[in-house]
DOZA-296406 format. One record per residue: x, y, z of N, C-alpha, C in turn; residue in three letters. Coordinates in steps of 0.05 Angstrom, whole numbers, padded with zeros to 5 digits, always signed. Last residue first. Layout:
<nodes>
XYZXYZXYZAla ...
</nodes>
This chain:
<nodes>
-00796+00392+00370-00819+00384+00352-00830+00408+00339His -00724+00386+00372-00749+00398+00380-00771+00391+00360Ser -00684+00328+00384-00694+00349+00367-00720+00360+00377Pro -00635+00316+00428-00664+00312+00426-00676+00335+00409Gln -00581+00327+00413-00589+00302+00425-00619+00296+00422Cys -00551+00349+00355-00570+00356+00375-00582+00330+00386Gln -00482+00348+00339-00508+00335+00338-00526+00345+00361Lys -00432+00369+00348-00447+00380+00325-00475+00368+00323Asn -00410+00340+00389-00418+00367+00395-00435+00379+00372Asp -00397+00292+00362-00419+00292+00382-00429+00320+00388Ala -00352+00310+00333-00376+00299+00319-00400+00300+00337Leu -00317+00325+00374-00327+00345+00354-00352+00335+00340Lys -00310+00274+00398-00320+00297+00413-00332+00318+00394Thr -00287+00242+00357-00314+00236+00367-00326+00259+00383Tyr -00252+00248+00305-00254+00264+00329-00282+00262+00340Asn -00229+00185+00278-00247+00208+00279-00245+00223+00306Pro -00166+00169+00252-00185+00164+00274-00202+00189+00276Ser -00137+00135+00196-00147+00159+00208-00166+00152+00232Cys -00125+00090+00170-00107+00096+00193-00117+00121+00207Ala -00174+00042+00148-00162+00069+00149-00144+00073+00173Thr -00199-00007+00156-00175-00006+00141-00160+00020+00143Val -00246+00000+00187-00227-00020+00194-00200-00017+00181Ala -00274+00041+00160-00264+00045+00187-00243+00025+00196Leu -00284+00015+00112-00268+00040+00112-00258+00045+00140Arg -00316-00027+00130-00290-00033+00118-00272-00008+00118Leu -00361+00001+00147-00346-00014+00166-00318-00021+00156Cys -00379+00022+00098-00372+00040+00119-00354+00025+00140Ala -00390-00026+00070-00371-00007+00059-00361+00012+00081Asp -00431-00047+00102-00406-00061+00099-00384-00043+00089Leu -00470-00008+00093-00459-00011+00120-00433-00026+00119His -00480-00017+00039-00471+00010+00048-00458+00008+00076Glu -00499-00069+00038-00473-00063+00025-00462-00036+00034Asp -00525-00086+00104-00528-00078+00076-00500-00072+00064Ser -00529-00140+00148-00514-00116+00139-00518-00111+00110Met -00551-00187+00165-00564-00162+00174-00551-00137+00163Thr -00525-00234+00154-00543-00223+00133-00556-00197+00141Ser -00469-00225+00194-00482-00242+00174-00500-00227+00155Gln -00437-00204+00232-00464-00192+00229-00481-00207+00208Tyr -00391-00236+00230-00402-00226+00256-00431-00217+00253Lys -00379-00245+00178-00386-00268+00194-00399-00259+00221Ser -00368-00193+00160-00391-00207+00149-00399-00231+00166Lys -00321-00181+00190-00346-00165+00193-00370-00180+00183Ile -00285-00221+00171-00292-00219+00199-00318-00203+00203His -00284-00208+00116-00292-00235+00125-00301-00235+00154Lys -00263-00156+00118-00290-00161+00107-00301-00188+00116Met -00212-00166+00138-00231-00150+00153-00259-00155+00144His -00192-00196+00094-00192-00208+00121-00212-00193+00139Ser -00194-00159+00053-00210-00183+00051-00213-00196+00079Phe -00156-00122+00073-00184-00114+00069-00202-00138+00067Thr -00109-00153+00071-00119-00142+00097-00148-00134+00095Ser -00104-00161+00017-00108-00184+00035-00119-00175+00062Glu -00095-00107+00000-00117-00123-00010-00124-00147+00008Cys -00048-00094+00028-00073-00079+00032-00098-00094+00023Leu -00012-00131+00005-00018-00131+00034-00044-00117+00040Tyr -00012-00115-00048-00022-00141-00042-00029-00143-00012Thr +00012-00065-00044-00015-00066-00052-00028-00093-00047Ser +00064-00081-00026+00048-00063-00010+00018-00065-00018Gly +00082-00112-00069+00078-00124-00043+00061-00107-00025Phe +00084-00073-00111+00067-00097-00114+00061-00109-00086Phe +00123-00037-00098+00095-00028-00096+00076-00052-00097Ala +00169-00067-00109+00164-00059-00082+00134-00051-00078Ile +00163-00073-00165+00165-00096-00148+00158-00089-00119Leu +00164-00020-00183+00140-00037-00188+00140-00061-00169Tyr +00217-00008-00168+00194+00007-00156+00168-00009-00160Ile +00245-00043-00200+00248-00045-00171+00224-00031-00157Ala +00233-00025-00252+00225-00052-00243+00225-00055-00213Cys +00258+00026-00249+00229+00024-00253+00218-00003-00244Lys +00311+00010-00244+00299+00026-00223+00268+00024-00225Ser +00318-00016-00293+00320-00032-00269+00307-00017-00246Ile +00312+00029-00328+00294+00006-00330+00295-00011-00305Asn +00354+00066-00312+00325+00074-00312+00306+00050-00312Pro +00409+00073-00288+00394+00048-00291+00364+00053-00291Tyr +00426+00126-00289+00444+00106-00297+00430+00079-00304Lys +00382+00155-00270+00395+00163-00295+00412+00141-00306Glu +00370+00131-00222+00350+00129-00244+00362+00137-00270Glu +00413+00093-00184+00410+00118-00198+00391+00114-00222Ser +00385+00056-00129+00399+00057-00155+00394+00084-00168Leu +00377+00037-00075+00380+00065-00082+00396+00068-00108Asn +00378-00016-00060+00356-00007-00076+00357+00023-00084Trp +00422-00023-00025+00424-00031-00053+00403-00019-00070Phe +00438-00013+00028+00423+00008+00012+00425+00002-00018Ser +00469-00048+00057+00440-00051+00058+00424-00030+00043Gly +00523-00051+00052+00512-00032+00072+00482-00033+00074Gly +00532-00084+00010+00540-00094+00037+00529-00076+00059Thr +00516-00053-00032+00501-00077-00026+00508-00088+00002Ala +00554-00013-00039+00529-00006-00026+00513-00031-00018Met +00593-00042-00067+00599-00032-00040+00574-00024-00025Ser +00565-00051-00115+00574-00074-00098+00581-00065-00070Lys +00560+00001-00133+00536-00014-00125+00543-00037-00108Ile +00614+00013-00146+00599+00029-00127+00575+00014-00116Gln +00625-00024-00187+00639-00027-00161+00624-00011-00139Ile +00589-00056-00233+00590-00030-00220+00601-00034-00191Asp +00579-00103-00261+00607-00093-00259+00610-00067-00245Asn +00524-00109-00258+00542-00131-00248+00571-00121-00244Gln +00507-00064-00285+00502-00066-00256+00520-00088-00244Leu +00519-00075-00338+00532-00052-00325+00530-00054-00294Lys +00483-00118-00344+00512-00122-00348+00528-00100-00334Leu +00435-00091-00337+00443-00113-00319+00472-00119-00320Leu +00435-00057-00381+00435-00046-00353+00444-00067-00333Glu +00432-00094-00422+00455-00077-00420+00458-00065-00392Asn +00381-00115-00411+00404-00133-00410+00430-00116-00407Glu +00350-00069-00421+00350-00081-00395+00375-00099-00391Val +00360-00064-00476+00367-00042-00458+00369-00053-00429Glu +00336-00110-00495+00365-00107-00498+00376-00084-00480Ser +00282-00102-00485+00296-00123-00470+00327-00120-00473Ile +00253-00039-00476+00267-00057-00495+00284-00076-00478Asp +00192-00018-00458+00218-00024-00448+00230-00045-00466Met 
</nodes>
């Protein structure tokens, strides 16, 4: 990314009447990628940065809670499994999982 190209895009952006009218409506971040490719790319990186930081902080918070609750009795594999359950948005189908297990194995 060339700094002079970014500066030129910023100058165009400052004088763009269409963008100024969109800024009052709250849809400023819908910049044209053809017209402002470098600024659009920076905006996407900036937005993605906060989402990834949130997930990282959330995972560390869950890990701290899990480790303090079970302390030294937990192996790394169990901690990994607990973290996956704590952070994921998916919920398992417990009925289907239970139906696939045999309660008392035959000898």
